[in-house]
C-alpha positions as CSV (number, residue, x, y, z in Angstrom):
1,X,-5.0,3.9,-20.4
2,X,-5.4,7.6,-19.3
3,X,-3.6,8.9,-16.3
4,X,-4.6,11.7,-14.5
5,X,-4.2,14.0,-11.3
6,X,-7.9,13.5,-9.9
7,X,-8.6,16.1,-6.8
8,X,-10.8,13.5,-4.8
9,X,-9.0,13.9,-1.2
10,X,-11.5,16.5,0.4
11,X,-14.9,14.6,-1.3
12,X,-13.4,11.1,-0.6
13,X,-12.5,11.9,3.5
14,X,-16.0,13.5,3.8
15,X,-17.8,10.5,2.3
16,X,-15.3,8.1,4.4
17,X,-17.0,9.7,7.8
18,X,-20.6,8.7,6.2
19,X,-22.2,5.2,7.1
20,X,-22.3,2.8,3.8
21,X,-25.5,4.2,1.8
22,X,-28.3,1.9,1.1
23,X,-30.4,1.8,-1.6
24,X,-30.5,-0.3,-4.5
25,X,-27.1,-0.9,-6.5
26,X,-26.4,0.3,-9.9
27,X,-27.5,-2.0,-12.9
28,X,-24.8,-3.7,-14.8
29,X,-22.7,-1.5,-16.5
30,X,-22.9,-1.5,-20.4
31,X,-20.1,-1.6,-22.4
32,X,-18.8,1.3,-24.9
33,X,-19.8,1.4,-28.5
34,X,-16.4,-0.2,-29.1
35,X,-17.0,-3.0,-26.5
36,X,-14.9,-1.7,-23.9
37,X,-15.7,-0.9,-20.4
38,X,-14.0,1.9,-18.7
39,X,-12.6,1.0,-15.0
40,X,-11.6,4.5,-12.8
41,X,-8.8,3.3,-10.8
42,X,-7.2,5.1,-7.9
43,X,-3.4,4.8,-7.1
44,X,-0.6,6.6,-4.9
45,X,2.2,7.2,-7.2
46,X,4.6,4.3,-6.0
47,X,7.0,2.4,-7.3
48,X,4.8,-0.9,-7.6
49,X,2.3,0.9,-9.8
50,X,4.8,-0.3,-12.7
51,X,2.7,-3.7,-12.3
52,X,-0.6,-1.7,-13.4
53,X,1.8,0.2,-15.8
54,X,2.9,-2.9,-17.5
55,X,-0.7,-4.1,-18.0
56,X,-1.4,-1.1,-19.9
57,X,1.4,-0.9,-22.0
58,X,1.7,-4.7,-22.7
59,X,-1.9,-4.6,-23.5
60,X,-3.5,-6.7,-21.1
61,X,-6.2,-4.6,-20.3
62,X,-7.2,-4.1,-24.0
63,X,-7.0,-8.1,-24.0
64,X,-9.7,-7.9,-21.4
65,X,-12.3,-5.5,-23.1
66,X,-11.4,-2.7,-20.5
67,X,-10.6,1.0,-20.6
68,X,-8.4,1.7,-17.4
69,X,-8.7,5.3,-16.2
70,X,-5.7,6.2,-13.5
71,X,-6.1,8.8,-11.0
72,X,-3.5,10.1,-8.6
73,X,-5.2,10.1,-5.1
74,X,-3.6,11.5,-1.6
75,X,-3.7,8.6,0.5
76,X,-5.2,5.2,0.9
77,X,-8.3,6.4,2.9
78,X,-9.1,8.8,0.4
79,X,-9.1,6.0,-2.2
80,X,-11.4,4.0,-0.1
81,X,-13.9,6.4,0.3
82,X,-13.7,7.5,-3.4
83,X,-14.3,3.9,-4.1
84,X,-17.3,3.5,-1.5
85,X,-18.9,6.4,-3.1
86,X,-18.6,5.2,-6.4
87,X,-16.1,8.1,-7.7
88,X,-13.4,5.1,-8.4
89,X,-14.2,1.5,-9.4
90,X,-11.0,0.3,-7.9
91,X,-8.3,1.6,-5.6
92,X,-5.0,1.0,-4.1
93,X,-4.6,0.2,-0.6
94,X,-2.2,-1.5,1.9
95,X,-4.2,-4.3,4.1
96,X,-3.9,-1.9,7.3
97,X,-6.2,0.9,5.8
98,X,-8.4,-2.0,4.4
99,X,-8.7,-3.4,7.7
100,X,-9.6,-0.3,9.6
101,X,-12.4,0.4,6.7
102,X,-13.7,-2.8,7.1
103,X,-13.6,-2.3,11.0
104,X,-16.0,0.2,10.4
105,X,-18.2,-1.5,7.8
106,X,-17.5,-0.1,4.6
107,X,-18.4,-2.7,2.0
108,X,-15.2,-3.1,0.5
109,X,-13.9,-6.6,-1.7
110,X,-10.3,-7.5,-2.6
111,X,-9.9,-8.0,-6.3
112,X,-6.1,-8.4,-6.7
113,X,-2.8,-8.2,-5.3
114,X,-0.5,-5.0,-6.1
115,X,2.2,-5.5,-4.0
116,X,3.7,-7.5,-1.3
117,X,6.7,-9.9,-0.4
118,X,7.5,-13.4,-1.6
119,X,7.1,-16.0,0.9
120,X,10.1,-16.7,3.2
121,X,11.1,-12.8,2.7
122,X,11.1,-12.0,6.4
123,X,13.7,-15.1,6.9
124,X,16.0,-13.1,4.7
125,X,19.5,-11.9,5.9
126,X,19.4,-8.5,3.8
127,X,15.8,-7.4,4.5
128,X,16.2,-3.8,3.0
129,X,16.4,-5.4,-0.3
130,X,12.6,-6.6,0.3
131,X,11.3,-4.1,2.2
132,X,10.9,-0.5,0.7
133,X,10.2,0.6,4.1
134,X,12.9,1.6,7.1
135,X,13.4,2.8,10.1
136,X,16.4,4.8,10.1
137,X,18.5,6.6,12.4
138,X,22.0,8.8,12.2
139,X,25.2,6.6,12.2
140,X,26.4,7.8,15.6
141,X,23.0,7.6,17.2
142,X,22.9,5.7,20.7
143,X,19.7,4.0,19.6
144,X,21.0,0.3,18.6
145,X,17.5,-1.5,18.8
146,X,13.5,-0.4,18.8
147,X,13.1,-0.6,22.5
148,X,15.5,2.5,22.7
149,X,13.0,4.4,20.9
150,X,11.0,5.0,24.1
151,X,11.2,8.5,25.1
152,X,12.5,9.1,21.2
153,X,11.0,11.3,18.6
154,X,10.2,9.2,15.6
155,X,8.9,10.7,12.5
156,X,6.1,9.1,10.4
157,X,3.8,10.2,7.5
158,X,0.8,10.0,9.5
159,X,-0.8,8.7,12.5
160,X,-2.1,5.1,13.0
161,X,-1.1,4.3,9.7
162,X,1.0,1.7,8.1
163,X,4.5,3.0,9.4
164,X,3.4,3.9,12.9
165,X,2.1,0.6,13.1
166,X,4.5,-1.6,12.0
167,X,7.1,0.3,14.1
168,X,5.1,0.1,17.1
169,X,5.3,-3.4,16.6
170,X,8.8,-3.4,16.3
171,X,9.0,-1.4,19.6
172,X,6.7,-4.0,21.5
173,X,8.5,-7.2,20.4
174,X,11.5,-5.6,21.9
175,X,10.0,-5.3,25.1
176,X,9.1,-1.5,24.5
177,X,6.4,0.5,25.0
178,X,5.1,2.2,21.7
179,X,2.9,4.6,24.0
180,X,6.2,5.8,25.2
181,X,7.4,7.1,21.6
182,X,7.1,10.7,20.8
183,X,5.4,10.2,17.2
184,X,5.9,13.1,15.0
185,X,4.2,13.5,11.3
186,X,6.4,14.5,8.8
187,X,6.4,14.3,4.8
188,X,9.1,12.1,3.9
189,X,11.1,14.8,2.5
190,X,10.9,16.7,6.1
191,X,11.6,13.3,7.8
192,X,14.6,13.1,6.4
193,X,15.9,16.6,6.8
194,X,15.0,16.4,9.9
195,X,16.8,13.0,10.9
196,X,20.1,14.6,9.3
197,X,19.6,17.7,11.2
198,X,19.2,16.0,14.5
199,X,15.8,17.7,15.1
200,X,14.1,13.9,14.7
201,X,15.9,10.8,16.5
202,X,14.4,8.3,13.8
203,X,12.6,8.4,10.7
204,X,10.5,6.1,9.4
205,X,10.4,6.1,5.6
206,X,9.5,4.7,2.2
207,X,11.6,4.1,-1.2
208,X,13.2,6.1,-2.4
209,X,14.0,7.9,0.5
210,X,15.3,5.0,2.4
211,X,17.8,4.8,-0.2
212,X,18.4,8.5,-0.2
213,X,18.8,8.3,3.8
214,X,21.3,5.7,3.6
215,X,23.0,7.1,0.9
216,X,23.6,9.9,3.3
217,X,25.0,8.6,6.0
218,X,22.3,7.1,7.8
219,X,21.8,3.8,9.5
220,X,19.3,1.5,8.8
221,X,18.0,0.1,11.9
222,X,15.1,-2.2,11.1
223,X,12.7,-3.1,8.1
224,X,9.6,-2.7,9.6
225,X,7.2,-3.9,6.5
226,X,8.3,-7.2,6.1
227,X,8.7,-7.8,10.0
228,X,5.2,-6.9,10.5
229,X,3.4,-8.6,7.5
230,X,6.4,-11.4,7.0
231,X,5.1,-12.4,3.4
232,X,2.0,-12.5,0.8
233,X,0.4,-9.7,-0.6
234,X,0.4,-6.4,1.0
235,X,-1.0,-3.6,-1.4
236,X,-4.4,-4.3,-3.0
237,X,-6.7,-3.3,-5.4
238,X,-10.4,-3.4,-3.9
239,X,-13.6,-2.2,-5.2
240,X,-16.6,-1.1,-3.3
241,X,-19.8,-3.3,-3.0
242,X,-21.7,-1.1,-5.8
243,X,-18.9,-1.7,-8.3
244,X,-18.8,-5.7,-7.5
245,X,-22.2,-5.7,-8.5
246,X,-22.4,-3.3,-11.3
247,X,-19.1,-4.3,-12.9
248,X,-18.4,-8.0,-12.0
249,X,-17.3,-8.9,-15.7
250,X,-14.8,-6.3,-15.8
251,X,-13.3,-6.6,-12.7
252,X,-12.5,-10.3,-13.4
253,X,-11.2,-8.7,-16.7
254,X,-9.0,-6.5,-14.1
255,X,-7.8,-9.2,-12.3
256,X,-7.0,-11.4,-15.2
257,X,-4.9,-8.6,-16.4
258,X,-3.1,-7.5,-13.2
259,X,-1.8,-10.8,-12.6
260,X,-0.6,-11.3,-16.1
261,X,1.1,-8.1,-15.2
262,X,2.5,-9.1,-12.0
263,X,3.8,-12.2,-13.5
264,X,5.8,-10.2,-16.4
265,X,7.1,-7.8,-13.7
266,X,8.8,-10.4,-11.5
267,X,10.0,-11.8,-14.7
268,X,11.5,-8.7,-15.9
269,X,12.7,-6.6,-12.9
270,X,15.1,-4.6,-14.7
271,X,11.9,-3.2,-17.2
272,X,10.1,-2.7,-14.0
273,X,12.6,-0.8,-12.3
274,X,12.7,1.6,-14.9
275,X,8.9,2.2,-14.9
276,X,9.0,2.9,-10.9
277,X,11.9,5.4,-11.7
278,X,9.6,7.0,-14.2
279,X,6.3,7.0,-11.8
280,X,8.2,8.3,-8.6
281,X,10.7,10.8,-10.4
282,X,13.4,8.8,-9.0
283,X,16.9,8.2,-10.6
284,X,17.2,4.6,-11.9
285,X,20.6,4.3,-9.5
286,X,18.5,4.7,-6.5
287,X,15.5,2.6,-7.4
288,X,18.0,0.2,-7.9
289,X,20.2,0.6,-5.1
290,X,16.9,0.1,-2.6
291,X,14.3,-2.8,-1.9
292,X,13.2,-5.0,-5.1
293,X,9.6,-4.8,-5.3
294,X,7.6,-7.8,-5.7
295,X,4.1,-8.4,-7.1
296,X,2.3,-11.4,-6.0
297,X,0.2,-13.1,-8.3
298,X,-2.9,-14.2,-5.7
299,X,-4.3,-12.8,-2.1
300,X,-4.6,-15.2,0.8
301,X,-6.6,-14.9,3.5
302,X,-4.2,-16.0,5.9
303,X,-2.2,-13.1,5.0
304,X,-4.7,-10.7,5.2
305,X,-5.6,-12.1,8.6
306,X,-2.1,-12.1,10.1
307,X,-1.9,-8.1,9.7
308,X,-5.7,-8.3,11.2
309,X,-4.5,-10.1,14.1
310,X,-1.6,-7.7,14.5
311,X,-3.5,-4.8,14.4
312,X,-5.9,-6.0,17.5
313,X,-2.7,-7.4,19.4
314,X,-1.0,-3.5,19.2
315,X,-4.6,-1.9,20.1
316,X,-5.1,-0.4,16.5
317,X,-8.3,-2.4,16.7
318,X,-10.4,-3.3,19.2
319,X,-10.7,-6.8,18.4
320,X,-9.9,-8.4,15.0
321,X,-12.3,-7.7,12.3
322,X,-14.4,-10.6,11.2
323,X,-13.8,-10.7,7.7
324,X,-16.3,-11.9,5.3
325,X,-16.1,-15.5,3.7
326,X,-16.1,-13.5,0.2
327,X,-13.8,-10.7,1.1
328,X,-11.4,-11.4,-1.6
329,X,-13.3,-11.3,-5.1
330,X,-13.6,-14.3,-6.8
331,X,-13.2,-16.8,-4.0
């Protein structure tokens, strides 16, 4: 497996604005002289990438006759656009950007689960141990519940994306109005600095910044991810329509290798966390103090539909997306 940084962001964002291209699909991909098929895969460099790293390091991709080239992309929408255009064969995306793309008729299929929550995860007593996202406030803040965020400044990494969506649900479920929240776009490092200095009232963060914020004396108000998704696959490996047609056998192999790696990761958490620390360039003790990643071994349609329904109820979609019966590859 080769890992490299690939400047996809600009071209990908431009291609996302284009309608799905017509024309004949690419012919089935021929294996290389050594019998392997190359798959170009986009990731965003997060801790759960330990799953795909294990698939490479343990030889699971090689067992399936695959050469996997990983590119670090700017964000999930950029990866989706690159998969649509054929720059990538597969890309990582949470279900929310996927549903947004499907609502715009971008032809994508879910090939495998990348990360998520165990069944029953949302019913646990210590949600910050299963959720790598967090909504944090200063220890002395008067904000004690999500409804209190009305009229307050709350940082998010991007508008209309996962953390705004999941925090909005917290506010709405608590009887508040998410439209009355002053959303501020800040990268995680800037968001933490702004929280510590009081320039924002609350910060929506993802690991390892959640653990770092807590270690600096801030208070966890809520775990928005697990409360929104509840359980099942959240991060997904998805492919564009042409890749599905031209590299079907390779995608079958990718799916088998990923699920073998996911099972290994769940059974060898210490090893997986070591890889997560390397991938995110985070001290291992910080990784271990935060949420414990979980790598599902299947994607269930009902878990995708739950997010779909929530997006529509919150107004981020006009109506739930009508998911194709075959949106999950191999089902």
